[in-house]
N, C-alpha and C positions, 0 to 999 in steps of 0.2 A: 237126090241132093238133100242133106240134112238141114234141119232148122237153122243150125248155127252157120251154115254156109250160104243160106239164101240172103240176098240183099234186101228183100222186102218181106216183112212179117206181119201177120194180122194180130189183133189183140188175143184171139183164141189161141194162136201159136205160143205167145208168151205165157198165157194162162196155163195151158197145158204143160209146158216145161216146168213151170214153178209150182203147179199144183194148187192154183187159186182160181177164183172166177175172173171173167173179163172185166167185171165192174172193178175188181181189186186192181187190175192193171191200170184202169183209168185213174183210180184213186192214187196209185204210185206216181203216175205222171204229174198229177195236179199237186201232190206233195213234194215234188222235186226229187224224188227217189230215182226217176228215170230222167235222162237228158231230154231236152225239149224235142218234140216230134213234129216234123214238117207235115203240112196237110195238103191234100189235093184241092184243086179249085172248087170241088163240091164240099169241102170241109171235113174230108175223111183223114184220120191220122195215118201217117206212113211210118211204120216201125222197121227197124233193122237189127243186125246182129249186136250192135252196141246197146240197144235197149234190152235185148235178151240177156246179155252179160250183166247189165245193171240189175235186172230182176233177180238173177241168181246170186249176184254178190250181195244184195240187200238181205235176201233170205238167209244166206249163210252167216252174214254178220249178226242178224237177229237171233239166230239159234244160240249164239254164245254171249251176246251182249244185250239182247232185248231190242224191240222195234225203235224205241226212242233214240238210243245211242246210235243204232245202225242208221237210222234216217239222218241223224246229225252228221255222221261220217260221209254219207252219200252227198248231202247238201254241200259240204265243204269241197269235196271232189269236183262237184259240178260247178262250183263258184271259182274253180281254178286255184283253190287254196289247199293243196295236197299237204303242206306241212301241218296245217291245222287238223286235217283228218288223221294224219300219223300221230299227232300229239294225243288225240283221243284214244287211239289204239294203244299208245304207250301207257296212258293213264289206267286203262282197263287192266293191262297186265301188272302194272304196279299195285293196283287195288287187290287183284287176285293173290299176288305174292304176300301182301300184308295180311290177307285172310289166312293164308297157309302159316304165316308166322304166328298169328294169333291162336290158331288151331293147335300148333305145337306147344305154345306157352300154356294154353288152356289145359292140354293133356298133362303137362308137368305139374301145373298147380293143382288140378282136380286129383291127380294121383296122391299128392301130398295131403290135401285137405280131406279127401275121402277116407284116408286111413288114419286121420287124426282123431285121437280119442278125446271126447268132451272132457273138459276139465284140465287139459295140459296147459302149459305155460303160454302156448300160442293163442289160447282163447281167453277172453276176458272173463271177469267174475260172473257168477250167476245173478240173474234178477235185474238185467239192464233194462232201462226203459227205451222206448222207440227212438227218441232223440239221441241217446248215448250210442245206440247201435248205428244209427245214421252217421254220427260223427266218426265212429271207428271205421266204417266202410267208405266214408266220403260220398255218401248219396243223400238224397232228400228223404225226409220221413214219408212224404207221399209216394215215393217209389217203393218203399217197404210195404206201404199199405196196398198198393197195386199187386205186389207179389203175393201178399197174403190173401187178397181177393181172388187171385188166380189159383189158390191152393198150393202154392210153392213154400209158404212158411206157415207155421202153426204155433205162434207163441202162446203161452198160457195167459189167462186173465186173472188178475187180483180179485179175490172175493170182495164184493162190496163196491170197490171203485171201478172195476172192470178194466183197470189200466193193463196194457200189455207188459209182460215181463219176458224177456229174452234170456234163456239159459245158454251154456256153452254150445249145446247141439244146435240150438236155433241160430246162433251167430255163425257157426260153421255152415249151416245150410244157406244162410243169407250170402256168405262169401261165395259158395258154389254157384248160386243163382247169378250173382254179380259177374263172375268169371264167364259163365255161359252166355249172359247177355252181352258182354263185351265181345264175345266171339260170334255174335249175330244169331244166336239161337232164339227163335220165337218162343213166347211163353207156353203155348200148347206143347211144343216139343220138350220143354224143360220139365213139365208136370210129371210124365211117367218116370223120368230119371230120378227126381226127388222122391216120389213115392216109392220106387224100388229101393233107394238108398235108406230111407227111414224104415222100410220093412225088413230088410235083411242086413243092412249095413255093408252090403257088397258093392264093389265098383264095377260090376259086370255091365250094368246099364250105362254107366258113364262111358266105359270103353266102347261099348256098341254104338253110342251116339257119336263119339269121336270118329269111329270108323266110317259111319254112314256120311258124316260130314266131309271126311277126306275124299270119300268116293264121289260125292257131289262136286267137289272142287276139281277133281281129276276129269270128270265128265265136261264140266264148263271149259276147262283149259283145252281139251281136245276140240270142243266146238269153236272156241275162239281161234284156235290154230287153223281150222278149216276155213273160217271167215277171212283170216289174214291172207290165206293162199288165194281166195277168190279176189280179195281186194288188190293184192299185188298184181295179179294178172290184168285186172280192170284198169289200174292207173298206169300200167306199163305197155299194154297192148295198143297198137295204133288204132285210132278210131276209124271205123268203116261206116260211112254214112249210108242211109238207106237209098234205095234207088230213087231216081227223079220222081217227084209227085205226079203221078199220072192217074187217070180215071181208073177206078176199080174194075175188075172183070165182072161181067154180068152175073148177077146171083152170088157173088163172092167178094163182098167189100174188104178193103184193106183194114178199115177201122170204122167204128160207128160215126154217123154224122155228128158234127159239133152240136147241132141243136138238140139231139137226143141224148147227149152225154152229160147234160148239166143237172141231172136228177139222180138221186141215189147215191151220190158220192159221200165220202167220209165227212165227219164233222171237223170243223176248223179248231185247231188248237195252236196257240202261239203263232198265228199267221200262217200256218201250214195245215193242210188237211190231214187228219189222222189216217195213216195208212192201214190201220187195223180195223177201220170201220167198214161196214159193208160185208156181205157174205163171202164165204170162202168154201165153195162146194163144186 
């Protein structure tokens, strides 16, 4: 008889199926990721197929959405608020769609800006000060300073005053950085793009970055789809309660005693224990 067909499962059975530790299973239950587990008179947890399905569903959701959102979805389901859980699923798909749209817009804008010759009508006059560039881009001067500190911008300095002066190429670079930041690129990933652009004037680094980002979104979309499949099965399958709470078999407890399970659990965050705390080996 397979684990999924057994009506009584031990923490180790759930742990092996999910590839985590037995302590992690206890963390999951305390965090609300698993439905409540009945206990024997001796205080041992009694798990069943529904708990196994909850573990696998959470893990699948976390691969595409992260553990925080995955936990929130499971909590909503266990609270009986399936519409709230589905609303979170919808929000994630909408956010992913917006990232794809931003990526497409970034590709179009970057292609135009990367090929733009400094000094064209689309770029301001040479020698703009930092406040003027900030006004052109609609950002704060502190933002431009952060980008410069990260090595993304390199405006020249006036002799004597050391004031920054942004030429047309500097303004173009600032626009490129702005577009990439709006597309959620972290500063360390932007740095090699800007370095290559200034070195060769080629858009190859930009195109490669966009291709990598598109692949990342495809991977996440596939992971989210897998999680959705698990969630659909979990909320539509009839619940199968574990077998009646009976004394564990000699030498093979159904679950650890309550008194021994209050140590080593995850830290509390926002009223729930962090399911990511504890070892996973």
